[in-house]
ZANU-830717 format. One record per residue (C-alpha): residue in three letters; residue number from 1; x, y, z. Coordinates in steps of 0.2 Angstrom, whole numbers, plus 5000, padded with zeros to 4 digits. Example, Ala and Ser with C-alpha at 12.3 -4.5 7.8 and 13.67 -1.06 7.14 Angstrom:
BEGIN
<site "ALA", 1, <5062, 4978, 5039>>;
<site "SER", 2, <5068, 4995, 5036>>;
//
This chain:
BEGIN
<site "MET", 1, <5842, 4879, 4549>>;
<site "ALA", 2, <5842, 4885, 4567>>;
<site "SER", 3, <5824, 4891, 4566>>;
<site "ARG", 4, <5819, 4875, 4558>>;
<site "HIS", 5, <5826, 4864, 4572>>;
<site "VAL", 6, <5817, 4876, 4585>>;
<site "PHE", 7, <5801, 4874, 4576>>;
<site "LEU", 8, <5802, 4855, 4576>>;
<site "LEU", 9, <5807, 4854, 4594>>;
<site "LEU", 10, <5791, 4865, 4598>>;
<site "ILE", 11, <5780, 4852, 4588>>;
<site "ALA", 12, <5788, 4838, 4597>>;
<site "TYR", 13, <5786, 4846, 4614>>;
<site "CYS", 14, <5767, 4849, 4610>>;
<site "GLY", 15, <5764, 4831, 4605>>;
<site "ILE", 16, <5772, 4825, 4621>>;
<site "PHE", 17, <5762, 4837, 4632>>;
<site "LEU", 18, <5745, 4831, 4623>>;
<site "ALA", 19, <5750, 4813, 4625>>;
<site "SER", 20, <5754, 4815, 4644>>;
<site "SER", 21, <5738, 4825, 4647>>;
<site "VAL", 22, <5727, 4811, 4639>>;
<site "PHE", 23, <5736, 4796, 4648>>;
<site "GLY", 24, <5735, 4807, 4664>>;
<site "GLN", 25, <5717, 4808, 4663>>;
<site "ASP", 26, <5715, 4789, 4660>>;
<site "ALA", 27, <5726, 4786, 4675>>;
<site "ALA", 28, <5715, 4797, 4686>>;
<site "THR", 29, <5699, 4788, 4680>>;
<site "GLN", 30, <5707, 4771, 4683>>;
<site "SER", 31, <5712, 4776, 4701>>;
<site "GLN", 32, <5694, 4780, 4705>>;
<site "SER", 33, <5686, 4764, 4697>>;
<site "GLY", 34, <5684, 4756, 4714>>;
<site "SER", 35, <5670, 4768, 4718>>;
<site "PRO", 36, <5651, 4764, 4713>>;
<site "SER", 37, <5650, 4780, 4702>>;
<site "ALA", 38, <5667, 4776, 4693>>;
<site "GLN", 39, <5662, 4758, 4690>>;
<site "GLY", 40, <5645, 4764, 4683>>;
<site "SER", 41, <5654, 4776, 4671>>;
<site "GLN", 42, <5666, 4762, 4665>>;
<site "ALA", 43, <5652, 4751, 4661>>;
<site "ASN", 44, <5647, 4762, 4646>>;
<site "PRO", 45, <5664, 4764, 4638>>;
<site "GLN", 46, <5667, 4745, 4639>>;
<site "ALA", 47, <5650, 4742, 4631>>;
<site "LYS", 48, <5655, 4753, 4617>>;
<site "SER", 49, <5673, 4746, 4615>>;
<site "GLY", 50, <5667, 4735, 4601>>;
<site "SER", 51, <5666, 4749, 4590>>;
<site "PRO", 52, <5680, 4751, 4577>>;
<site "SER", 53, <5683, 4769, 4582>>;
<site "ALA", 54, <5685, 4764, 4600>>;
<site "GLN", 55, <5697, 4750, 4596>>;
<site "GLY", 56, <5707, 4761, 4585>>;
<site "SER", 57, <5709, 4774, 4598>>;
<site "GLN", 58, <5714, 4761, 4611>>;
<site "ALA", 59, <5728, 4753, 4599>>;
<site "ASN", 60, <5734, 4771, 4596>>;
<site "GLN", 61, <5736, 4774, 4614>>;
<site "GLN", 62, <5744, 4758, 4617>>;
<site "ALA", 63, <5757, 4761, 4604>>;
<site "GLN", 64, <5761, 4779, 4611>>;
<site "SER", 65, <5763, 4772, 4628>>;
<site "GLY", 66, <5778, 4762, 4622>>;
<site "SER", 67, <5788, 4778, 4618>>;
<site "PRO", 68, <5799, 4785, 4630>>;
<site "SER", 69, <5791, 4802, 4630>>;
<site "ALA", 70, <5774, 4794, 4634>>;
<site "GLN", 71, <5781, 4784, 4648>>;
<site "GLY", 72, <5789, 4799, 4655>>;
<site "SER", 73, <5773, 4808, 4654>>;
<site "GLN", 74, <5764, 4794, 4663>>;
<site "ALA", 75, <5777, 4794, 4676>>;
<site "ASN", 76, <5775, 4813, 4678>>;
<site "GLN", 77, <5756, 4811, 4679>>;
<site "GLN", 78, <5757, 4798, 4692>>;
<site "ALA", 79, <5769, 4808, 4702>>;
<site "GLN", 80, <5757, 4823, 4701>>;
<site "SER", 81, <5742, 4813, 4706>>;
<site "GLY", 82, <5747, 4815, 4724>>;
<site "SER", 83, <5745, 4834, 4723>>;
<site "PRO", 84, <5729, 4842, 4729>>;
<site "SER", 85, <5723, 4847, 4712>>;
<site "ALA", 86, <5725, 4830, 4705>>;
<site "GLN", 87, <5715, 4822, 4719>>;
<site "GLY", 88, <5702, 4835, 4717>>;
<site "SER", 89, <5701, 4830, 4698>>;
<site "GLN", 90, <5700, 4812, 4703>>;
<site "ALA", 91, <5686, 4815, 4716>>;
<site "ASN", 92, <5674, 4820, 4703>>;
<site "PRO", 93, <5677, 4808, 4688>>;
<site "GLN", 94, <5658, 4806, 4686>>;
<site "ALA", 95, <5656, 4824, 4683>>;
<site "GLN", 96, <5670, 4824, 4670>>;
<site "THR", 97, <5663, 4810, 4660>>;
<site "ASN", 98, <5648, 4821, 4656>>;
<site "GLN", 99, <5659, 4833, 4646>>;
<site "PRO", 100, <5671, 4823, 4634>>;
<site "SER", 101, <5688, 4831, 4631>>;
<site "SER", 102, <5691, 4839, 4614>>;
<site "SER", 103, <5706, 4827, 4612>>;
<site "GLU", 104, <5695, 4811, 4614>>;
<site "GLY", 105, <5685, 4815, 4599>>;
<site "LYS", 106, <5673, 4802, 4594>>;
<site "SER", 107, <5679, 4791, 4608>>;
<site "ALA", 108, <5671, 4803, 4621>>;
<site "VAL", 109, <5660, 4794, 4634>>;
<site "LYS", 110, <5642, 4798, 4634>>;
<site "THR", 111, <5632, 4795, 4650>>;
<site "GLU", 112, <5613, 4791, 4649>>;
<site "VAL", 113, <5601, 4801, 4658>>;
<site "LYS", 114, <5586, 4791, 4666>>;
<site "PRO", 115, <5569, 4796, 4661>>;
<site "GLY", 116, <5561, 4808, 4674>>;
<site "THR", 117, <5578, 4815, 4680>>;
<site "LYS", 118, <5577, 4834, 4683>>;
<site "THR", 119, <5593, 4843, 4679>>;
<site "GLY", 120, <5597, 4861, 4677>>;
<site "LYS", 121, <5584, 4874, 4672>>;
<site "LEU", 122, <5573, 4860, 4664>>;
<site "GLY", 123, <5571, 4852, 4681>>;
<site "THR", 124, <5566, 4869, 4689>>;
<site "ILE", 125, <5553, 4873, 4676>>;
<site "GLU", 126, <5545, 4856, 4678>>;
<site "GLU", 127, <5545, 4858, 4697>>;
<site "GLN", 128, <5536, 4875, 4695>>;
<site "LEU", 129, <5523, 4868, 4683>>;
<site "GLU", 130, <5519, 4854, 4695>>;
<site "GLU", 131, <5517, 4866, 4709>>;
<site "LEU", 132, <5506, 4876, 4699>>;
<site "ARG", 133, <5495, 4862, 4694>>;
<site "SER", 134, <5494, 4857, 4712>>;
<site "GLN", 135, <5489, 4875, 4717>>;
<site "ILE", 136, <5475, 4875, 4704>>;
<site "GLU", 137, <5468, 4858, 4709>>;
<site "LYS", 138, <5468, 4865, 4727>>;
<site "LEU", 139, <5458, 4880, 4722>>;
<site "ARG", 140, <5446, 4870, 4711>>;
<site "LYS", 141, <5442, 4859, 4726>>;
<site "GLU", 142, <5440, 4874, 4738>>;
<site "ALA", 143, <5428, 4883, 4725>>;
<site "GLU", 144, <5417, 4867, 4724>>;
<site "ALA", 145, <5416, 4866, 4743>>;
<site "ARG", 146, <5411, 4884, 4743>>;
<site "ASN", 147, <5398, 4881, 4730>>;
<site "LYS", 148, <5390, 4867, 4740>>;
<site "LEU", 149, <5389, 4878, 4755>>;
<site "GLU", 150, <5381, 4893, 4746>>;
<site "VAL", 151, <5363, 4895, 4747>>;
<site "THR", 152, <5355, 4897, 4730>>;
<site "GLU", 153, <5341, 4910, 4726>>;
<site "ALA", 154, <5328, 4896, 4725>>;
<site "GLU", 155, <5333, 4889, 4742>>;
<site "LYS", 156, <5333, 4906, 4750>>;
<site "SER", 157, <5316, 4910, 4743>>;
<site "GLU", 158, <5309, 4894, 4750>>;
<site "THR", 159, <5317, 4897, 4767>>;
<site "GLU", 160, <5309, 4914, 4767>>;
<site "LYS", 161, <5292, 4906, 4762>>;
<site "GLU", 162, <5293, 4894, 4777>>;
<site "ILE", 163, <5297, 4908, 4789>>;
<site "LEU", 164, <5282, 4918, 4783>>;
<site "ASN", 165, <5270, 4903, 4782>>;
<site "ALA", 166, <5274, 4901, 4801>>;
<site "ALA", 167, <5267, 4918, 4804>>;
<site "GLY", 168, <5252, 4916, 4792>>;
<site "ARG", 169, <5248, 4912, 4774>>;
<site "GLN", 170, <5243, 4930, 4771>>;
<site "TYR", 171, <5261, 4934, 4769>>;
<site "THR", 172, <5265, 4922, 4755>>;
<site "MET", 173, <5259, 4918, 4737>>;
<site "MET", 174, <5258, 4902, 4727>>;
<site "GLN", 175, <5264, 4898, 4710>>;
<site "LYS", 176, <5251, 4900, 4695>>;
<site "ASN", 177, <5239, 4886, 4693>>;
<site "THR", 178, <5242, 4878, 4710>>;
<site "LEU", 179, <5227, 4871, 4720>>;
<site "ALA", 180, <5229, 4871, 4739>>;
<site "ILE", 181, <5219, 4862, 4752>>;
<site "VAL", 182, <5223, 4869, 4770>>;
<site "PHE", 183, <5218, 4859, 4785>>;
<site "GLY", 184, <5218, 4869, 4801>>;
<site "ALA", 185, <5214, 4866, 4819>>;
<site "SER", 186, <5214, 4878, 4834>>;
<site "TYR", 187, <5210, 4878, 4853>>;
<site "GLN", 188, <5207, 4893, 4864>>;
<site "TYR", 189, <5204, 4894, 4882>>;
<site "TYR", 190, <5196, 4908, 4892>>;
<site "SER", 191, <5199, 4909, 4910>>;
<site "SER", 192, <5186, 4922, 4913>>;
<site "GLU", 193, <5169, 4925, 4906>>;
<site "VAL", 194, <5166, 4940, 4895>>;
<site "ILE", 195, <5148, 4947, 4898>>;
<site "SER", 196, <5139, 4961, 4889>>;
<site "ASN", 197, <5126, 4970, 4898>>;
<site "ASN", 198, <5125, 4957, 4911>>;
<site "GLN", 199, <5116, 4946, 4899>>;
<site "PHE", 200, <5125, 4939, 4884>>;
<site "ILE", 201, <5140, 4927, 4887>>;
<site "ALA", 202, <5152, 4931, 4872>>;
<site "TYR", 203, <5164, 4917, 4874>>;
<site "ALA", 204, <5163, 4900, 4881>>;
<site "ASP", 205, <5178, 4892, 4892>>;
<site "ASN", 206, <5184, 4881, 4878>>;
<site "ASN", 207, <5183, 4883, 4860>>;
<site "VAL", 208, <5189, 4871, 4847>>;
<site "THR", 209, <5188, 4875, 4828>>;
<site "THR", 210, <5193, 4865, 4813>>;
<site "SER", 211, <5193, 4872, 4796>>;
<site "LEU", 212, <5196, 4867, 4778>>;
<site "GLU", 213, <5202, 4881, 4766>>;
<site "VAL", 214, <5203, 4879, 4748>>;
<site "GLU", 215, <5215, 4891, 4738>>;
<site "TYR", 216, <5219, 4893, 4720>>;
<site "ALA", 217, <5232, 4903, 4712>>;
<site "TRP", 218, <5226, 4911, 4696>>;
<site "ARG", 219, <5242, 4919, 4693>>;
<site "ASN", 220, <5259, 4920, 4702>>;
<site "ASN", 221, <5252, 4936, 4711>>;
<site "LEU", 222, <5233, 4932, 4712>>;
<site "THR", 223, <5225, 4919, 4723>>;
<site "SER", 224, <5207, 4916, 4729>>;
<site "SER", 225, <5202, 4907, 4744>>;
<site "PHE", 226, <5186, 4899, 4752>>;
<site "LEU", 227, <5186, 4895, 4771>>;
<site "ILE", 228, <5174, 4883, 4779>>;
<site "PRO", 229, <5175, 4881, 4798>>;
<site "PHE", 230, <5168, 4869, 4810>>;
<site "VAL", 231, <5166, 4874, 4828>>;
<site "TYR", 232, <5164, 4865, 4844>>;
<site "LYS", 233, <5162, 4874, 4861>>;
<site "TRP", 234, <5159, 4869, 4878>>;
<site "ASP", 235, <5157, 4880, 4894>>;
<site "LYS", 236, <5156, 4876, 4913>>;
<site "GLN", 237, <5159, 4857, 4910>>;
<site "GLY", 238, <5156, 4847, 4926>>;
<site "THR", 239, <5143, 4859, 4933>>;
<site "SER", 240, <5124, 4859, 4932>>;
<site "SER", 241, <5124, 4874, 4920>>;
<site "SER", 242, <5136, 4866, 4907>>;
<site "LEU", 243, <5134, 4871, 4889>>;
<site "SER", 244, <5140, 4864, 4873>>;
<site "ALA", 245, <5138, 4868, 4854>>;
<site "THR", 246, <5144, 4860, 4838>>;
<site "ASP", 247, <5140, 4868, 4822>>;
<site "LEU", 248, <5146, 4877, 4806>>;
<site "GLY", 249, <5156, 4893, 4809>>;
<site "ASP", 250, <5156, 4908, 4798>>;
<site "MET", 251, <5162, 4905, 4781>>;
<site "SER", 252, <5172, 4917, 4771>>;
<site "MET", 253, <5178, 4921, 4753>>;
<site "GLY", 254, <5194, 4930, 4750>>;
<site "LEU", 255, <5206, 4937, 4736>>;
<site "SER", 256, <5224, 4941, 4738>>;
<site "TRP", 257, <5235, 4951, 4726>>;
<site "GLN", 258, <5253, 4955, 4726>>;
<site "PRO", 259, <5258, 4970, 4716>>;
<site "ILE", 260, <5276, 4971, 4723>>;
<site "GLN", 261, <5288, 4957, 4726>>;
<site "ALA", 262, <5303, 4959, 4738>>;
<site "SER", 263, <5318, 4965, 4729>>;
<site "GLY", 264, <5332, 4975, 4736>>;
<site "ASP", 265, <5326, 4989, 4747>>;
<site "PHE", 266, <5308, 4987, 4743>>;
<site "PRO", 267, <5298, 4975, 4754>>;
<site "SER", 268, <5285, 4963, 4747>>;
<site "LEU", 269, <5267, 4969, 4748>>;
<site "ILE", 270, <5251, 4959, 4747>>;
<site "LEU", 271, <5234, 4967, 4747>>;
<site "SER", 272, <5219, 4956, 4752>>;
<site "GLY", 273, <5200, 4957, 4754>>;
<site "SER", 274, <5187, 4945, 4761>>;
<site "ILE", 275, <5169, 4944, 4764>>;
<site "VAL", 276, <5162, 4935, 4779>>;
<site "LEU", 277, <5146, 4925, 4778>>;
<site "PRO", 278, <5135, 4923, 4794>>;
<site "THR", 279, <5133, 4904, 4791>>;
<site "GLY", 280, <5137, 4899, 4810>>;
<site "LYS", 281, <5124, 4899, 4823>>;
<site "SER", 282, <5120, 4918, 4827>>;
<site "PRO", 283, <5121, 4924, 4845>>;
<site "TYR", 284, <5105, 4933, 4842>>;
<site "ASP", 285, <5096, 4918, 4837>>;
<site "ILE", 286, <5098, 4908, 4853>>;
<site "VAL", 287, <5092, 4910, 4871>>;
<site "PRO", 288, <5105, 4918, 4881>>;
<site "ASN", 289, <5113, 4908, 4895>>;
<site "GLU", 290, <5105, 4892, 4888>>;
<site "ALA", 291, <5114, 4890, 4872>>;
<site "LEU", 292, <5131, 4894, 4864>>;
<site "SER", 293, <5134, 4902, 4847>>;
<site "THR", 294, <5146, 4897, 4834>>;
<site "GLY", 295, <5146, 4913, 4823>>;
<site "SER", 296, <5146, 4932, 4824>>;
<site "GLY", 297, <5129, 4934, 4816>>;
<site "PHE", 298, <5135, 4948, 4804>>;
<site "TYR", 299, <5140, 4950, 4787>>;
<site "GLY", 300, <5157, 4957, 4786>>;
<site "ILE", 301, <5169, 4965, 4774>>;
<site "SER", 302, <5188, 4965, 4777>>;
<site "VAL", 303, <5202, 4973, 4768>>;
<site "GLY", 304, <5220, 4973, 4773>>;
<site "MET", 305, <5238, 4973, 4768>>;
<site "SER", 306, <5254, 4963, 4773>>;
<site "VAL", 307, <5272, 4967, 4770>>;
<site "SER", 308, <5288, 4957, 4773>>;
<site "GLN", 309, <5306, 4961, 4770>>;
<site "PRO", 310, <5321, 4949, 4772>>;
<site "ILE", 311, <5335, 4956, 4783>>;
<site "ASP", 312, <5347, 4942, 4783>>;
<site "PRO", 313, <5346, 4931, 4793>>;
<site "LEU", 314, <5329, 4938, 4799>>;
<site "VAL", 315, <5313, 4941, 4790>>;
<site "VAL", 316, <5303, 4956, 4796>>;
<site "PHE", 317, <5284, 4956, 4793>>;
<site "GLY", 318, <5269, 4966, 4797>>;
<site "GLY", 319, <5250, 4969, 4793>>;
<site "LEU", 320, <5236, 4980, 4794>>;
<site "SER", 321, <5218, 4976, 4792>>;
<site "TYR", 322, <5201, 4984, 4794>>;
<site "LEU", 323, <5184, 4975, 4797>>;
<site "HIS", 324, <5167, 4982, 4794>>;
<site "ASP", 325, <5152, 4972, 4800>>;
<site "LEU", 326, <5135, 4976, 4793>>;
<site "PRO", 327, <5121, 4980, 4805>>;
<site "VAL", 328, <5108, 4966, 4808>>;
<site "SER", 329, <5090, 4970, 4812>>;
<site "ASP", 330, <5073, 4961, 4814>>;
<site "ILE", 331, <5080, 4953, 4830>>;
<site "LYS", 332, <5068, 4947, 4843>>;
<site "GLN", 333, <5078, 4942, 4857>>;
<site "ASN", 334, <5072, 4945, 4875>>;
<site "TRP", 335, <5084, 4952, 4887>>;
<site "ALA", 336, <5078, 4951, 4904>>;
<site "SER", 337, <5075, 4968, 4913>>;
<site "ILE", 338, <5080, 4977, 4897>>;
<site "GLY", 339, <5067, 4972, 4884>>;
<site "GLU", 340, <5067, 4965, 4867>>;
<site "LEU", 341, <5083, 4967, 4857>>;
<site "GLN", 342, <5078, 4972, 4839>>;
<site "LYS", 343, <5094, 4979, 4831>>;
<site "VAL", 344, <5113, 4978, 4833>>;
<site "THR", 345, <5126, 4989, 4825>>;
<site "PRO", 346, <5143, 4981, 4828>>;
<site "GLY", 347, <5158, 4992, 4829>>;
<site "ASP", 348, <5172, 4991, 4816>>;
<site "ALA", 349, <5189, 4984, 4821>>;
<site "ILE", 350, <5207, 4989, 4816>>;
<site "THR", 351, <5220, 4976, 4818>>;
<site "VAL", 352, <5239, 4978, 4818>>;
<site "ASN", 353, <5252, 4965, 4819>>;
<site "VAL", 354, <5271, 4965, 4818>>;
<site "GLY", 355, <5284, 4951, 4820>>;
<site "LEU", 356, <5300, 4944, 4814>>;
<site "GLY", 357, <5305, 4926, 4810>>;
<site "GLU", 358, <5321, 4916, 4807>>;
<site "ALA", 359, <5326, 4899, 4800>>;
<site "LEU", 360, <5333, 4889, 4815>>;
<site "THR", 361, <5338, 4874, 4804>>;
<site "TYR", 362, <5334, 4868, 4786>>;
<site "MET", 363, <5319, 4860, 4793>>;
<site "VAL", 364, <5313, 4872, 4806>>;
<site "ALA", 365, <5308, 4890, 4806>>;
<site "ALA", 366, <5300, 4901, 4820>>;
<site "SER", 367, <5292, 4918, 4821>>;
<site "LEU", 368, <5286, 4929, 4835>>;
<site "THR", 369, <5271, 4940, 4832>>;
<site "TRP", 370, <5263, 4954, 4842>>;
<site "SER", 371, <5244, 4958, 4837>>;
<site "TYR", 372, <5234, 4972, 4843>>;
<site "THR", 373, <5215, 4975, 4839>>;
<site "TYR", 374, <5205, 4990, 4843>>;
<site "THR", 375, <5186, 4988, 4841>>;
<site "PHE", 376, <5174, 5002, 4841>>;
<site "ASN", 377, <5159, 5002, 4852>>;
<site "THR", 378, <5143, 4991, 4847>>;
<site "GLU", 379, <5126, 4999, 4848>>;
<site "TYR", 380, <5111, 4989, 4854>>;
<site "GLU", 381, <5093, 4995, 4850>>;
<site "PHE", 382, <5078, 4989, 4860>>;
<site "ALA", 383, <5060, 4989, 4858>>;
<site "GLY", 384, <5053, 5006, 4863>>;
<site "GLY", 385, <5068, 5015, 4856>>;
<site "SER", 386, <5081, 5013, 4870>>;
<site "THR", 387, <5099, 5010, 4866>>;
<site "SER", 388, <5114, 5003, 4874>>;
<site "ASN", 389, <5133, 5005, 4870>>;
<site "THR", 390, <5146, 4992, 4875>>;
<site "GLY", 391, <5161, 5005, 4873>>;
<site "THR", 392, <5177, 5001, 4864>>;
<site "MET", 393, <5187, 4985, 4867>>;
<site "LEU", 394, <5205, 4982, 4866>>;
<site "GLN", 395, <5213, 4965, 4862>>;
<site "SER", 396, <5231, 4960, 4861>>;
<site "THR", 397, <5240, 4944, 4860>>;
<site "ILE", 398, <5258, 4937, 4858>>;
<site "SER", 399, <5260, 4922, 4847>>;
<site "LEU", 400, <5275, 4910, 4844>>;
<site "ASN", 401, <5273, 4900, 4828>>;
<site "THR", 402, <5285, 4887, 4821>>;
<site "SER", 403, <5285, 4879, 4803>>;
<site "TRP", 404, <5292, 4861, 4802>>;
<site "LYS", 405, <5297, 4854, 4785>>;
<site "ILE", 406, <5293, 4835, 4785>>;
<site "SER", 407, <5298, 4833, 4766>>;
<site "PRO", 408, <5304, 4843, 4752>>;
<site "LYS", 409, <5286, 4848, 4748>>;
<site "ARG", 410, <5277, 4846, 4764>>;
<site "SER", 411, <5277, 4856, 4780>>;
<site "PHE", 412, <5265, 4861, 4794>>;
<site "THR", 413, <5264, 4875, 4807>>;
<site "LEU", 414, <5262, 4874, 4825>>;
<site "GLY", 415, <5259, 4890, 4835>>;
<site "PHE", 416, <5255, 4896, 4853>>;
<site "SER", 417, <5247, 4912, 4858>>;
<site "TRP", 418, <5245, 4921, 4875>>;
<site "GLY", 419, <5232, 4934, 4878>>;
<site "LEU", 420, <5237, 4951, 4886>>;
<site "THR", 421, <5220, 4957, 4890>>;
<site "SER", 422, <5204, 4950, 4898>>;
<site "SER", 423, <5195, 4950, 4881>>;
<site "ASP", 424, <5208, 4938, 4874>>;
<site "PRO", 425, <5209, 4920, 4876>>;
<site "THR", 426, <5221, 4915, 4890>>;
<site "VAL", 427, <5231, 4903, 4879>>;
<site "GLY", 428, <5229, 4896, 4862>>;
<site "ILE", 429, <5236, 4883, 4851>>;
<site "ASN", 430, <5234, 4882, 4832>>;
<site "PHE", 431, <5240, 4869, 4819>>;
<site "THR", 432, <5240, 4871, 4800>>;
<site "MET", 433, <5245, 4859, 4786>>;
<site "PRO", 434, <5243, 4864, 4768>>;
<site "PHE", 435, <5242, 4852, 4753>>;
<site "GLU", 436, <5247, 4860, 4737>>;
<site "PHE", 437, <5244, 4852, 4720>>;
<site "PRO", 438, <5249, 4859, 4703>>;
<site "THR", 439, <5235, 4858, 4691>>;
<site "GLY", 440, <5245, 4862, 4675>>;
<site "GLY", 441, <5231, 4872, 4668>>;
//
């Protein structure tokens, strides 16, 4: 019997303890109801108080509150609320409402989480994903900007072509089935006269040459050309011995072949050959000191090679050519105090040129070229078997050429040259504008 009474007392004590703990938490929650967080948390239980389970739980709590043990428990809880631990539990009622007590059962208060609210590990993962997306977008924009700034292979090739065109068309090739009409004009001024054997004036003071050249690309590496020059010369203007001449110059036909294109460590190589026709007024068909010639008077054969290699940002180029003029006979030109000129054997000429160029902007390219020509001696034969030799001759010039792009498919070149020897023009200016037309053949 004694053990049964002890067991019943233990059960009663546990019931009183559980009731006091429940009513103690309710009192702590009501004491904090004045704060905004508590008022927000109370709104949800009040909205749910219409449910049968909530009403039943409230009725049970009201019934238990009338018992002495319950009232004593409430008094004890209110007395303990002044302790630091009780105040700490009251200071964070909002956090406690998210975890309902096991004794509340179905009447536990559930708080709603607003959409977009980041809590715990889920919020951390979402933040990391958002940061990752922003980094990927940033990298994508940077890649697009780099792609816009990068020069494509086609643009690079076009820039190299513009640089080489400034140096001369002998360094470039056209696309297959392309017809080109090249208009050219040049002016040369000689500050001193070049006289051979005290009789023949080789050059006039001023020389203007306009030319029309037709080119056709049979293949990407094979082009033929035909040049027609028109020459206007004047000498000693403003004096009683002034002379002038306007006539056709020496026409030429040429062929260019490119066996090797620039790739890696190998430079571009172009081989060329041309035939010069003496269509201009020959210097051996005029009266010396009374007229001016517009041609050389010889048939000529020229062969050469041109090489170029891009070395970013420069393009280095060079060329070598050899000219052989055929002798001309049956000449009957009277040279005073010497006799009648009957035959001329011109000396061959070797020309070397080197230079470099660079694209200054997307629209302008420039090149600097040094040219050197060595001409072997020319032999003159007169009536009676006498001969005369002129000796070798050196010529050297420096030229600055520029290429100007006026549209995506149109450009022109403008160049200036300066002679370094007395046999060269003192100054020269040249202009070239090509017009290319795809034939589609």
